[in-house]
N, C-alpha and C positions, 0 to 999 in steps of 0.2 A: 475849642477846635476839635473836630473828630479825629480819632486815631484811624485814619482811612486804611492803612495797611492791615491793621488788626481786624477792622470791619470786613474788608474784602477777604481776608483769610477765613473768617467765620462763615461768610456766604459760600466760599469755595468748598469748605468742608461740608456745608449743608447740601451742596450739589452732589457730593460723593465722587467716587472714582469714575472718570468718564468712560472707562473701558470695561467696567464691571456690569454685565447685563442685568444683575440684580439690584444695581444701585438706583438711586432716586431719579437721576437724569443722565443716563449714559448715552453715548452716541448710537449704539445699536437700537435703542428705543426711539431716539430722536429720528433716526432714518426710517424706522418702521412706520411711525406716525406720518412722516413726510410722504412715504410711498402710498399710504392709505388716504392722504389728503384730509387728515382729521385735525380738528382744532385741538391745540395742546392743553386741554383743560387740566390734565393731571400735573403738568409742569407749572402752569400758572397758579394753580391752587397750592402747590408745594412752595413756590416762591412767595406767595401772599402769606402763607403760614409763617414763613421766616420773618416777614415784616417788610418786604421790599417796597410796598406801596407807601410805607411810612416815610420813606426818603424822598418822596415827591409831594408830600403834604406839608404845608408850612407848620413850623413849630408852634406858632400861636393859634393854630387850628387843631392841635392835638397830634400832629405828625412830628417828624424829626428833621425835616428839610430846613437847613440853615444855609449851607454852602452848596451851590448847584453841582460842583465838581464831585461831591460824594455820590449823588444819584447817578451822574454821568458815568463814573467809573464802575459802580456796581452793575449797571446795565452792560458794560463791556464784558464782564464775567459771564453774564447770562447769554449774551450774544455769541460768545465763543462756543457754547454748548448747542444752542438752538436759536438762530436768528428769528424763527417764527414766534417762539415764546417771548423772546425779548421784544419783538415788534408789537405783539398783542398787548403786552404790559405797558410799553411806551405809549401806545395809542390812548390808553386810559389816562396816563400821566399828562399827555399833551392836551387831551380833551378837557382836563381840569383847568388848563391855563386861562381860558376866557374868564372863568370865575375868579381866578387868582388876580388877573389883570384888572377887572372892572366890576366884579361882583360885590354885593353887600356882605357885611359880616355874617348875616344869617345864611346867605347862599354859600359862602365859603365854608362855614361850619357844617351846613347840611350835606354838601357834597364831599367834604373831607371825611365826615363820619361814614357816608355811604361807601366811599372807596376803601376806607380802612376796614369796613365790614364785608368787603368782597364784591361790591357792585362794580360793574364795568361801564365805561363811558365811550362815546364815539363823537367825532368832530365832523358834523355834516356841512362841509364847505363846498366841495366840488359838485358840478352837475354835468350830465352826459354831453350836453351840447357846448359847454363853455370851458371846461377844464380849469386852467390857471387864470382865465379871464374872469375873475370873481365879480367885477363890476358889470358883467353881462348876465349874472345869475337871475333866474326868473322866478324862483320860489318866493312867494309873497307872504307877508304877515299883515293882516288888516285888523284895525281896532274894531271891537264889537263889545256888546254888553258883557261885562265880567272878564274881559281879557282880550286875546288876539286869536284870529283864525288864520292858520297856516295852510297854504296850498302849494304843492309842487313836488319835485322829486330830487333826491340827493343820491348820487350814483358813485360806485367804487369808493365806498366809505368803509375804512377798516373798523371792525367790531360792530358794524351797523345792526346785525341781527342778534348777536349775543349781548349787546349793551343794554343796560337798564335805562340809561338816559342818553339821548342824542342832543348835542349842542348844534342848533340849526342856524345857519347864516341866511337871513331872509331879507327881501326887499320890503322896506316899510314906507317908501315914497314911490309913487308910480313912475316918476322920472328917474329913479335910481340915483346914480352919482355917488361921490365920496361920502356924503352925509345921508345917503338914502337907504342904508342897510343896518340891520340890528341882529343881535344874537339872542336866541331863546333856548332855554334848557327844557327840552321836551322829555318828561318822565313818562315812560310807557305805561307804568302801572296805573296812572290816573286818567288814561284816555278811554273814551267810549269805543266800542267795537266799530271797526271800519275806518277810524280816523287815521290810523297809521298801518301801512302794509309793508312787509319786508320784501325787497326785491331779491331775485335769485342771486346766489353766491356765484361769483365769477371765478372760473378755474384760472390759476396763475402759473406762470413759468417757474417762479421761485416762491418761497414762503407758501408752499402748497396747502398747508393746513390752516392758513389764516382766513378768518372771516372777512372777505372783501365783497360786500354786497351793497345794500342801499336801502333807502326808505322812500315810500310814496306817501305824501300827506294830503288828506282830502278833508277840508273843513275841520282841521285838527284844532280843537279849542284848548288853549293853554291860558292860565291865569296871568294877571299882570305881574305876579311875582316871578314868572318864568323869564322875564326880560333881564338879560345880563348887561349891566351898564345902562347908559342912557339910550333912548331911541335915537337912531342915527349914528351911534358910536361903533357900529359893527365893523367897519373897515379898519379903524384904529385898533380895535380889540384883536381882530384877526391878524393884522400885521405884527403887532407886538407879541402875540402868542407864537407866531411863526419864527420869530428870532431865536427863541429857545428851541423850537422844533427843529430848525435847520441844523443847529449845532448837535442836538441830541441824536438825530438820524446818523450823523457821522460816527457815533459810537458803535453802531451796528456794522457799518462798513469796516471799521478798524477791527472789530471782533472777527468778522469773516476772514480777513487777511491774516490775523493772528493764527487762527486755526489752520488755514491753508499753508502758511509758512511753516508751521510746526509739523504738519504732515509731510511737507516736501523735505524738511530738514531730516526727519527720521529716515525717509527714503534715501536721501543723498548720503547720509552717514553710514548706511548699512548696505546699500546696493553696490556690489563689486562688478566692475566692468573694465575690460582692457587692463587687468592687473592691479586695479586700485578702486577706491570708492568714487562715486560720482562727485562727492564733495572735494576730492583731491584734484579733480580736473580744474585747471585754472579758470577756464571760461565759466564753468558751472559754479565754482566758488565765488567768482565775481557776481554772477547773477543772484546768488543767495544773499551776498553782502549788500548789493544794491537794493534788493527787495526789503531787507531789514532796514536799511537807511531810509527808504521811502515811508515805511510804516512809522519810523521814528519822526520823520518830518511831519506826518499827520498828527502824531502825538504832541509834538511841540506846538503846532498851530492850534489844535483844539484846547491845549492847556491855557493858552492866552485867551482864546475865545470864551471858554467857559467862565474863567475868572473875570473877564471883562463885563459880564452880565451884572456883576456886583460892584466891581471897582470902576468901570467906565461905561455905565449904561447908555450914556449919550452917544457912544461909538458902536453900539450893538448892531446897527444896521450894516456897518462895514464888516465887522468881524463875522457876523452870521452868514452873510452872502459869500464872503471869501471862503469860509469853511465849506459851505454847502456846495459851491462850485468846485473848489480845488481838491478836497479830500477824495470824493468819489472818482473824479477824473484821474487823479494821480494813482490811486490804489487799483483802479480798473486795469491800468497798465501793469501794475505789480502782479496782479493775479494772472494776467496773460503770460508774464515772464515765468512765474512759478509753474504754470501748466507746461511750459517748455521743458523745465528741469525735470518735472515728474514724468514727462513723456507719455507713452501710450497708457500707462497705468491710471492716469486720471480719467480715462475713458471707460474703465471697468467699474461696474456697479456693485458686484457681489461682496468685495472685500470692504469692511466698514471704514478702513483707513482711506481707501480711495473714494468710497461712496460719500464720505463726509466732505472731501474736497469738492466733489461735484455739487453737493448741496450748498456749500459756501459760495461757490461760483454762481449758482442760480440765485440764491437769496440776496447776494450783494447788490444785484441790479436795482433793487428798490431804492437804494440810497441816491441813485441818479435823478429820480423824478418825484419822490415823495416830498410833500411840503415845499413845493417850489422847484421846478426843473432847472436845468442848466441855463436856459435862456432867461428865465425870470431873475435868477441871481446875478448873471452877468449884466443884465439891464440895470439892476440896482447899483452895482459897482460903477457901471458906465455913467450913470446920471451924476455921480459924485466925483468922477475921476479928475476933472479939471482942477478942482480945489485940492484934492488929495495929492496929486502930483506936484502942483505948484508949491504947496507947503514944503514938500521934501526938497525941491529945487532951491527954494528961497533960504531955508535953514536959518530962520530968525532965531537969534541966540536965546532969547527969553522963552520962546515956544519950545525950542529944542531942549532946554534945561528942564522944562516941565514934563516933556515927553520922556526924557531919560528917567526922571523920578517915577513917572507913571509905569514905565515898563519894568522898573525894578520891583514895584509892588505887584504887577501882574504876574511876573515870572518867579518871584521869590515866594515859595510855598509857605514860609513861616509868617508872611505878612497877613495880619488879620483883615477880614473883609466885613463890611456891613451886611446885615440881613438882605436877602434877595428881595427886591421890590420891582416886579416886572412893569409896573405902571411908570417907573422912572425911565424906561428905555425910550429912545427917540427913534423916529422913523427916518430921519436924515441927520447925518453927523455934522453938527455945526462946530464941533471941536476938532475935526480932521481925523487923523489916524496916527496915534502915538507910536504904534508898532513900527511903521515904515519911516515915519519922521525921525525916529531915534536910531535908525540903522547906520548912518554914517558915523555917528558918535560911538556906536557899539563896535563898528569895524576898527575905529581908532583904539578902543579899549582892548580889543583882541591883539592889536599890534603891540601895544604896551606890555600886555601879558607875555607875548612871545619874546620881547626884549629882556624880560627878567627870568624866563624859563630856562631850564638847563636840558642838555642832551637833545634827543631827537624831537622832543616836544616844542622846542624853540622854533625849529624850521617848519613844523606842521602848523603851529599857530600863526606864523607869518603867512603861510599859504591860505589859511582860513581868513585872515584879515584881507588879503588880496582878493579872495573870492567874494567876500562880503562887500568890499568896495566895488567890485565889478557888478554885483547885483544892484547896489545902490545907484550906480551909474546908469543902469537901464531905466530908472525913473526919469532921468533927464531926457533920455531919448523918447520915452513915452509922452512926456510933457510936450516936447517939440513936435512929435507926430500928431498929437491931439490938436495943437494949435494949427498945424498945416491942414489937417482934416477939416477943421472948422472953417478955415479960410477958403478952402476949395469947395466945400459942399454946403456951407451955411447951415440952415436948420435941418437939412437932410442928414447931417453928420450924426445927429442924436440917435438915429435908427440904423446907422450903417453897420455893415459887417466888420468894417475896419475898426470901428470904435469898440465893438465887442471883443475883437482880438486884443486890443490894448488893455481891456479889462482883464482878460485872461493873463496877460503878462504881469499886470500889477499884482494879481493874486499870487503868482509865483514868487515875486519879490517879497510879498507879505509873509509867505511861508519861510523864506530864508531868514527874514528878520526875526521871526519867532524862534528859529533854531539858535541864532546867535544870542538873543536875549536870555533864553533858557540856560544856555551854557554859562553866560556871565553871571546871572543872578540866582540860578537854581542848581549850580553844579554840585554843591555839597549834598543836595538831596537826591542826586542821581545814583542809580546802581553803580557800584565801583567799576564794573567792566565797561560802562558807558561814559565814563569821565574822560576817556582818552580823546585828545583833540582830533585823532584820526576819524573818529565817529562823526564829529561835527564836520570835518572836511568832506567826507563822502556825502553827507546830507546836503551840503552846500553845492557840491559838484552835480548832484542829481537835479538841482534847481537851475544851476548855471547852464546845463546842457539843454534846457528847454529853450534857451536863447541861442546857444552855440552848440549844436548837436555833436560836433567833432572835438570839442575841447575837453581835455582831461586835466585835472589838477592833482589827482591821486596817482600813486604808483602801486606796484605789487605789495610792498610792505604795508601800505595803508589799508589795502583791501584785505590782506591777511589779518591785520589787527581787528578789523570790523567783523570778519568771518569768525575769528576767535571769540569776539564779544558775543556774537550770535549764539554759538554753541555753548558758551559759558552761561548765558542767560537761560537758554533752554534746559541745560543740565541742572541748573540751580532751581528749576521750577518757578520761574518768574514770568510775569506777563511781558510780552514784547512791547515795552514802554520804557521811557527814560527813568521813571521812578520804580523802585523795587516792590512790586505787588506779587504775593505768592499765588501760584496756581497749581492744580494737581497734575496737569500735563500741558 
């Protein structure tokens, strides 16, 4: 098992002081490149020299990737400095996924060696006319002597121009359909002139230096060895690849909010107004504490999701869609709140502390729509919602017992995990959702913990248990409303806005369940300041208020405890996460 804290400390030291203009990756240089809309080659090369790509290449192919959470958390550090550089590197990582999912040993080794040697990859999935509707894609691959001829256009593809290889999703049957698409590794160096043309780079609102362009293919001849997986397996490969992608993108969203919260904390602790600091104003202090709690909710949810890829791959479709919908949605609200605390200064560009807040605000938006937008992910939850909600309502004792054991493994960081095998991931969870299924049992465990606790913790844990029970009860309502919706609308219910609203609500319950499980099974691994049940209580309150906007379960003492945990975490030089990972700022 990797000593992740030591590994992250080493990477953070490699990145240098974020405020030293002469350092290797300081904010002033990050902002300068962003203003110039230049691809961050210097940062990508610096990170590749440290060996960051090794952590996304399987160990059996010469890399160091065994546990997905290692690479996930390393990219969080990079995203805190520059989401553009993090995204550029994540794009290569995710473009390797089709090979990892379905490639031959020779393909895996070939592209692993290429990436470790500095090659960049791109994932040519979307098209100008079709976006997320991949089964409408028009790019074709036709068998010919010596291989396949590819024709078509892939648009708004990250890394498309700078990449050495583009993984192309193409129609291999005229009629298309689920079995009518395949994936091809198109290596630019082996192509004849005119077979591949780069499309213009698209100027972006955020991630301004990212290569977001495309490729046009015209009678592009690739050998049979370029086919990744079987002919007709393209949709399966794309969907399984997207499960990791959807979780990985959330790391960049969390990184943006980490830096934004840090910037706002520094301002609130130093800015004196009306005879005291901004942080001493009760309303502002609560806003900071709530923002911290929401980032911790995202941390808990992604902890379970990342580990599920190895421990519960059959449930990856649920975890990945919940994370991809809920984390950006929640944290977008967090950023808006932080902008309110920062006030007019977040609108000033010249000061690097304020300029970096703006960059994080702009760059964050990519997490909402990259690798599956909100609607796509809600649809995936909605399609499985009847079964998921029914399981939680039924509470079959044997299944609950298995779910409790599974969540203990998911959220207990010391529990060993098998090597990551993305081919084992399922596109539809036939095992249900252990995370939410085990929530009532977890609430009962919190209640027992409160009964044996002493002092103030006893009462706080009791309120945590009550709040967890209230979230679990929402699943009963979701199940009832789902049944009513189906009875009233029949087959139309499957595409109804009401069903998607129920999927949103289920995702909020899932986030609450993750917080409770992490507290129960991972508490000893948490940073000391975050072991207080007051932290858990505020996390749960933020989720309960998505159902009951006016309900509060915390009081001023609870908020003060979380605000103190925030300042302690910041002053100790730790990542804004449950587990203590060191950072330079």
